[in-house]
C-alpha positions in Angstrom: 60.5 57.8 101.4 62.0 60.9 99.7 60.4 62.6 96.7 63.3 61.2 94.6 62.8 57.4 94.8 65.6 54.9 94.2 64.7 52.2 91.6 66.7 49.0 91.6 67.2 47.9 88.0 68.1 44.3 87.6 69.1 42.6 84.3 71.7 40.9 82.1 73.8 43.9 81.1 76.2 41.7 79.2 73.8 41.0 76.3 71.1 43.7 76.8 73.1 46.8 77.8 71.5 49.1 75.2 68.0 48.3 76.2 68.7 48.6 79.9 70.5 51.9 79.3 67.2 53.1 77.7 65.2 51.9 80.8 67.6 53.7 83.1 67.2 56.9 81.1 63.5 56.6 81.3 63.6 56.1 85.1 65.9 59.2 85.5 63.6 61.2 83.3 60.8 60.4 85.7 62.8 61.9 88.6 64.2 58.7 90.1 67.7 57.5 91.1 68.8 54.2 89.7 70.6 51.3 91.5 71.9 49.0 88.7 72.4 45.3 89.5 74.0 43.1 86.8 73.2 39.4 86.5 74.8 38.9 83.2 77.4 36.1 83.4 79.3 37.0 80.3 80.3 40.5 81.2 78.9 44.0 81.8 78.3 47.3 80.0 80.0 50.6 79.6 76.8 52.4 78.8 76.0 53.3 82.4 77.4 52.8 85.9 76.8 49.3 87.4 76.4 49.3 91.2 76.3 45.6 92.0 78.4 43.4 89.7 77.9 39.8 88.7 80.8 38.5 90.9 79.0 39.8 94.0 75.8 38.0 92.9 77.8 34.7 92.5 79.4 35.1 95.9 76.1 35.7 97.6 75.0 32.3 96.1 78.2 30.6 97.4 79.9 30.4 94.0 82.7 32.1 92.1 82.0 33.8 88.8 84.9 32.1 87.0 83.7 28.7 88.1 80.2 29.5 86.8 81.7 30.5 83.4 83.9 27.4 83.2 81.0 25.2 83.8 79.4 26.6 80.7 75.9 25.5 81.8 73.3 28.2 81.1 70.6 26.7 83.3 73.0 26.4 86.2 74.2 29.9 85.7 70.7 31.3 85.8 69.9 29.4 88.9 73.0 30.8 90.7 72.1 34.3 89.5 68.5 33.9 90.8 69.5 32.7 94.2 72.3 35.2 94.6 70.2 38.2 93.4 67.4 37.2 95.8 69.9 37.4 98.7 71.4 40.7 97.5 68.1 42.3 97.0 66.7 41.2 100.4 69.8 42.5 102.1 69.7 45.9 100.2 66.0 46.2 101.1 66.7 45.6 104.8 69.1 48.6 104.5 66.4 50.7 102.8 68.5 51.1 99.7 65.7 51.2 97.2 62.0 51.9 96.9 61.0 49.7 93.9 62.5 47.1 91.6 62.2 46.4 87.9 63.7 43.8 85.6 63.2 42.5 82.1 64.1 39.8 79.7 63.2 36.6 77.9 63.1 33.2 79.5 66.4 33.6 81.5 65.9 37.3 82.4 62.4 36.6 83.5 63.5 33.6 85.7 66.2 35.6 87.4 64.0 38.7 87.9 61.1 36.8 89.4 63.4 34.7 91.6 65.2 37.8 92.9 61.9 39.4 93.9 60.8 36.4 96.1 62.1 37.8 99.4 60.9 41.3 99.0 57.8 42.3 101.0 54.3 42.9 100.0 53.7 46.5 98.9 57.1 47.1 97.5 56.5 47.9 93.8 57.8 45.2 91.5 57.6 45.1 87.7 58.9 42.5 85.2 58.8 43.3 81.5 58.8 39.8 79.9 58.4 37.9 76.7 56.6 35.3 78.8 54.1 37.6 80.5 51.1 36.0 78.8 52.1 32.5 80.0 51.4 30.8 83.3 54.3 31.9 85.6 52.5 31.2 88.8 55.3 28.8 90.0 57.9 31.6 89.7 55.7 34.4 91.0 54.4 32.5 94.0 52.3 34.7 96.2 54.3 37.9 95.5 52.6 41.1 94.2 54.7 41.3 91.0 53.3 43.1 88.0 54.1 41.4 84.7 54.2 43.6 81.6 54.3 41.9 78.1 57.2 43.0 76.0 55.3 42.0 72.8 58.6 41.8 70.9 61.8 40.2 72.2 63.7 42.0 74.8 66.8 42.2 72.6 67.1 45.6 70.9 65.3 48.9 70.9 62.5 49.5 68.4 59.3 51.4 68.1 57.3 48.8 69.8 59.3 48.1 72.9 60.4 51.7 73.6 57.0 53.0 74.6 56.4 49.8 76.7 59.6 50.5 78.6 58.7 54.2 79.0 55.3 53.3 80.4 56.7 50.8 82.8 59.3 53.3 84.1 56.6 55.9 84.6 54.3 53.4 86.3 56.9 52.1 88.6 58.1 55.6 89.7 54.5 56.6 90.3 53.9 53.4 92.3 57.0 54.1 94.4 55.7 57.5 95.4 52.5 56.1 96.9 52.7 56.5 100.7 51.6 53.2 102.3 51.0 53.6 106.1 53.1 51.1 108.0 51.1 49.2 110.7 52.8 49.6 114.0 51.3 46.4 115.4 49.7 43.2 114.3 47.6 42.8 117.4 44.4 43.7 115.7 44.8 41.7 112.5 43.3 38.2 112.0 43.6 35.9 109.0 40.7 33.6 108.0 40.7 30.9 105.3 37.5 30.6 103.2 35.8 28.9 100.3 32.5 29.4 98.6 31.3 26.4 100.7 32.3 28.1 104.0 31.6 31.7 103.1 28.6 32.0 105.3 30.6 31.0 108.3 33.5 33.3 107.4 31.0 36.2 106.9 29.7 35.7 110.4 33.2 35.5 111.8 34.3 38.6 110.0 31.4 40.7 111.3 32.0 39.5 114.8 35.7 40.3 114.7 35.3 43.7 113.1 32.7 44.6 115.8 35.5 43.9 118.3 37.9 46.3 116.4 39.9 43.7 114.5 41.1 43.9 110.9 40.1 40.7 109.1 41.9 39.3 106.0 40.2 36.6 104.1 42.2 34.1 102.1 40.6 31.9 99.4 41.7 28.3 100.0 42.4 27.7 96.3 46.1 26.9 96.7 47.4 30.4 96.0 45.4 31.8 98.9 46.7 29.2 101.3 50.3 29.9 100.2 49.7 33.6 100.7 48.3 33.0 104.2 51.3 31.0 105.1 53.8 33.4 103.7 52.3 36.5 105.4 52.0 34.6 108.7 55.7 33.9 108.5 56.2 37.7 108.0 54.5 38.3 111.3 51.4 40.0 109.8 48.8 38.4 112.1 48.0 38.1 115.8 45.8 35.1 115.2 44.6 32.6 112.6 41.1 31.4 112.1 41.7 28.5 109.8 38.1 27.7 108.9 38.9 26.1 105.5 41.7 23.5 105.4 40.5 21.9 102.2 43.9 22.5 100.6 45.2 19.5 102.6 42.8 17.3 100.8 43.9 18.6 97.4 47.6 18.0 98.4 46.7 14.4 99.4 44.7 13.5 96.3 46.4 15.6 93.6 43.7 18.2 93.3 44.1 21.6 91.7 43.8 23.6 94.9 46.9 22.3 96.8 48.8 24.9 98.7 51.8 22.6 99.0 53.1 20.4 101.7 53.8 23.2 104.2 50.2 24.3 104.5 49.0 24.7 108.1 52.6 25.0 109.5 53.4 28.8 109.5 51.2 29.7 112.5 52.9 26.9 114.5 56.4 28.1 113.6 55.4 31.6 114.7 53.7 30.5 117.8 50.6 32.4 116.8 47.2 31.4 118.4 45.1 29.4 115.9 41.7 27.9 115.8 41.5 25.2 113.1 38.4 23.8 111.5 38.4 20.9 108.9 36.3 23.1 106.6 35.7 21.6 103.2 37.9 18.6 103.8 34.9 16.6 102.4 36.1 17.6 98.9 38.9 17.6 96.4 38.9 20.1 93.6 39.5 19.3 89.9 38.8 21.2 86.7 36.1 20.2 84.2 34.6 16.8 84.6 36.8 15.5 81.8 39.9 16.5 83.7 39.2 14.3 86.7 42.0 11.6 86.8 41.0 8.2 85.6 41.4 6.6 89.0 38.7 8.9 90.4 36.2 8.6 87.6 33.9 6.2 89.6 33.9 8.3 92.7 31.2 10.7 93.9 31.7 13.8 91.8 29.8 17.1 91.7 30.0 20.0 89.2 30.3 23.1 91.4 30.5 25.1 88.2 31.2 23.8 84.7 34.9 24.4 85.2 35.2 23.0 88.8 34.5 19.4 89.7 34.4 18.4 93.4 35.2 14.8 94.5 33.8 13.6 97.9 36.6 12.4 100.2 36.1 8.8 101.4 36.7 7.3 104.8 40.2 6.2 104.1 41.2 9.7 102.8 39.6 11.2 105.9 41.6 9.0 108.2 44.7 10.1 106.4 43.7 13.8 106.5 43.0 13.6 110.2 46.5 12.3 110.8 48.0 14.9 108.6 46.1 17.8 110.2 46.9 16.6 113.7 50.6 16.1 112.9 51.0 19.6 111.7 49.3 21.1 114.7 51.3 19.0 117.1 54.4 20.9 116.1 53.0 24.2 117.3 54.4 25.8 120.5 51.6 28.3 120.5 48.0 27.9 121.5 45.9 25.7 119.2 42.3 24.5 119.3 40.4 22.3 116.8 36.7 22.8 116.4 34.6 20.2 114.6 31.1 21.0 113.3 29.1 17.7 113.8 26.4 18.6 111.3 28.6 19.2 108.3 31.9 20.7 107.3 30.8 22.4 104.0 27.7 23.9 102.5 27.1 20.8 100.4 27.8 18.5 103.4 24.5 19.5 105.1 21.7 17.1 105.7 19.9 16.4 102.5 22.7 17.8 100.3 25.0 16.0 97.8 28.1 15.4 100.0 26.4 14.7 103.3 28.1 11.7 104.7 28.2 11.5 108.5 30.2 8.2 108.6 33.0 9.7 106.5 33.1 12.8 108.7 33.2 10.6 111.8 36.3 8.9 110.5 37.9 12.4 110.1 36.9 13.4 113.6 38.2 10.2 115.1 41.5 10.4 113.3 42.1 13.9 114.4 41.4 13.1 118.0 43.5 9.9 118.0 46.5 11.7 116.5 46.3 15.1 118.3 48.7 15.3 121.2 47.3 15.9 124.7 47.0 19.5 125.5 45.4 20.6 122.2 41.7 20.9 122.7 39.4 19.1 120.3 35.9 20.5 120.6 32.8 18.8 119.0 30.0 21.3 118.4 26.4 20.3 117.5 26.2 22.8 114.6 26.8 22.9 110.8 29.9 24.9 109.9 27.8 27.7 108.4 25.6 28.2 111.4 26.1 31.4 113.3 26.5 29.6 116.6 29.5 27.7 115.2 31.1 30.9 113.9 30.5 32.6 117.3 32.2 29.6 119.1 35.2 29.8 116.8 35.6 33.6 117.2 35.2 33.5 121.0 37.8 30.7 121.3 40.3 32.6 119.2 39.8 35.8 121.1 40.3 34.0 124.4 43.7 32.9 123.2 44.7 36.3 121.9 43.3 38.5 124.7 
């Protein structure tokens, strides 16, 4: 990257031209060049040059600007702008046309900005100045490294509150864009591992063993967001192998827990053909919030307060049969090498003999279901260890390295 970075500025220039003109001036003052992208449906601005116009955004989304205007549906228009902008930005980034991106707005501007950033890679600086920055925008942000900056006042006109916020955002983004991030030339020494507090001992052993072999290890907390991040980065080709020790997010997806990673969890490695060792770690539990938050239909189940704000529910035999079928079905789609390892003495810290979730019969149903539904050719290996024993971790690491090396 040159010393004069190019910042892509995205926004509704039809109604917020003045405030974006100020942002552009701030970026220029910091020594950057600006690539202006308009997503305003009603028109544009004469206050500064616009590089990508609204009509181009509409066309990228498969629609005509005039048709969007005639429809007179704000929600529909913003959806078109979001999808079109995402495609335009992704294409511009592939051509190395910009080094960082910034947008700002209220509800509509925030939606379009966050939507547009979804196909930009990890590490590219991204800032959104928003009236909604203090709210839960996790559905829009997804697993992207987007920095939200509260506007405090509405993003409507310049005043003594929002001006320094914009100045600081511009200075921060230009500084971020000048950070030199070394690009990995290969992923052959990078392994992803899924983990939970209940499997952290196993993951620590695995990490130590892999690092001793010269591998870079990336741990992903299986709390829903972590699983989505693991899947997303796998699809980007970041890993040479996956050690999926903690597949508990499947249980949350099945039962409506708070740690679901969505219906596509455990599919990315298969789509990429990446070697994967899969363990049903923590599939003995479903995560809810406080005890009061547990759904009524589960109130009489075996519950355990992991911490005051996290309640775990023990999965039963029927759920484990279902989970075994789900896990096997996902792995059956993989063209790459796959192996399933099953720790016979417990699949989580609290599923050890004498502990609160220890239930060999329920685990047996899970084991049987996986084996019955797994296609021939995928090894299923029972091991006489608890998941957090060093011997189990060693077996998992050795199996994955055999596949990779």
